N, C-alpha and C positions, 0 to 999 in steps of 0.2 A: 809689018805695019806701018799706018797712015800716020803724018803728023795732021791734026785738024787745025785750019784755017783760024783765024782770032773770031772771025766773023760768023763761024760756024761751034763758036764755045759757049755759046750761053746754054746750057745745059738746063735742061725744065721748064727753060723761058715762057711767058705764054702773056699774047698781047691782043687786047681785041680794041676796041673803040666803038662806041655809039653814043649821039645825042638823049637827051632825053626828051621824052613830049611833054606837051602844054596842053592837058585836055581839061582844065578846073582852071575855078579862077584865082587868082592871085594867092587870096587869103588860103584857099585849102592846101595850096601848093606847098607854099610855105613851110604849112602844120606837115606834111606827109612828106616832102622831099629833103630827108634828112636820116641820115646814116641809121638811126637807130628803129629808124619806123620801115624801110628798107628789109633792114635785117629781120624784123618782126615778122614783116608780111612773106620775106621768101622762107622762113621756117616754118610758119604756119601752113602755109599752102604745100610745102614739102613734108610735114607730117600727115596731114590729111591726103595725099595723094599715097604714099608709101608706109606711113605707120610706123612701124618700131624699124622698119628698114630703111627709113630717111637717109641716117648717116653714110649708108651703103649708097644709096643713090645721088645724093649732094654733088661728088666728081662730075656726073652728068649735067647738071646743071648751074656749074660756078663760070660758066659765060654769060648766061643769063642774069645773072647774079652780080658779077661785075657790070655791068650792061645798065641793070638800075642803079648801081651806085654811083657810077659815074654822073656828073650834073647835081648829086645831093650836097648837102652841105653835113659838116659834121657838127654833132650836139655838142653840148657844153660840158664836156668830158672832168673829171678829177680825179685824178690820180697821187699815188702816194709812190715816189720814187726807190732806189735801193737805199737812199739815205736817210728816211725818212722823212724829205720836204714832200710840201704837197703841191703837185701839177696842174694847173686849171686853163684847158684849152683856151676859154675864152679871154684869157689875158695876156694871151698872144696876138701881137698887130703885125706879124711877118708871117711869111708862109713856112706851112709844114710839112718835113718831110717824116713818114709816121709808117713805122715797118713792124711785123709781126716779128718774131725770129725765136729762135731757141739754141743753146748752148750745143744739144746733141746733134744736132741738123748740120750735114756738112756743107749745104751750100751758105745757110746762114754763118758759116764758119768763115768759109772763101770769102766773104762780101766784104768782112772787118775792116781789111785794108783801106779797101775802095772807102766805104762810108768813114773811116779818120780822115781820109783827105779830102772827102770832099765838106764834111763836117768842119773842116780847117778852112777849107775856100771861101766856104759861104756864112763861116761862122757870127756875120756883124748882119746877115740879111734874110737867113734862114735856122729855122729850130728844128732841131736832129731828137728827135723821139724814138726809142725803140721798145716797145713792149715783150715781154721775152716769156714764152711758155711757164720757163723756171719760177720756181720760188724761194723765199727764203736766200739762207747761206750759198745756196746753187747760183742765185741771179746776182749775187755781191760778186760772187767768184766769175763768171760772166763779164757783169760790168770792169772788169778790171781791164779788159782787153779793149777797151775802147778811151777817146782821149776825153778831155774835159768838156767836148764843145757837147757831146752826145749824153743826153737823158734815158737811162734806162727804167723800166717799171716791169715789176714783176708779177706775175698773174696774182691774181688773190686766192683762190686755191688752185690745188692741182688738179689736173683737168687730162682725162686721156685723150692725145694728140689724134686717135682715130672718132674719137666723137665731130657727132656734129659740128657743136662748139668747142672751137679749141682753146680759145684763150677767151677770160672773160677777167676785167679789172678797169674799175671805174666806170660801168654803164658801157665800154665798149666791149663788141663781142665778134669773134674772129671765126670766119670759117674757112677761109681759103689755108692750100698747104702754106707750107714756110720755106723761103721765107718770099712773106708778100708786102710791098712797099706801097703806100697810099700819097700819092703828091697832090698835095694840098694848098690852092693858093691863099693868099692874105684875106679873101673874103670867105673866108671858110669851105670852099666848094672844092669837092674832090675831082680832078680834071686829069687823071689817070691810074691807074694799078698796075703795078707790075709785080709776078710771081715768076721765083725759079735765079738760080744763077748757075754760073760757070766753075767746075769744081776740078782741079790738077789730078793728074792720075791718069792711068789706063782707061778705057773705055769702050766696051762693045755695042755697038749701033747696028742692027739690022746687018749682022754677023761681020761688021768690017770693022777692025781693031783702031783705037785713036788714041793718041797720044796727046795732051793738055799739060802744057807747064805751065809753072805757078805765074809766070809773066803772062804768060795767055790769059790764065784764067783771071789776074787782075783787071788786065786791059780789058776784057770781055766785062767783068763788074762794073768795071767804072763807067764803061761806056751807055753801058742801060740804063744805070742810074743816074747819069750826069743827063742823058736823054729825057730822063721824068724833071729832072731840078730844070731844065730850059722851060719848060711848062711853067712852072711856078715863080722863076725867077728873074720874070720881065715886067 
């Protein structure tokens, strides 16, 4: 067996980057370059092209969606957290660490220690919001794993995780795999999107067996999320 180096522990990690184009008037761009608009356009085009097979074809198109979303503004989402409190994104004047997660997702659970550490480090300068695929009591149970600096938003309605839209809450629709983190600056602009994480255990990759310790998984997840935070904590 081989011991997987820390730098290679970012299993399932997807990292891309691209700047948005600007070929319309400033007013039109402000109206269109929003998260909800980009999601709506992406879903419409996917459904027109693939019909009922859209959800099965979306995986091939996620790099395109990520490119479209980076540089867009998040909408004025209004959520209700697991405690029943209203959470409005427009009320925050700090950068946002915005993650789509789920209690049944192994990389999501493995990233909890890193999120707790980062949310403590940046508690005065960044707001940490996690929207979970879970609903009701299951969401509350999942929320107990995080510290008080992390806001947990449950999904509004149960959604099949294999559907095209995997989370829907407060106007927010999530299409990427779990976990996916949106790094949003204080101007409410998405500057980076990172998907995936490192999980401890034995993994077989291309016929090679690798062992990832809990420490290595933690350090890899911490490094990946820290890289995104550095872009919005400036």
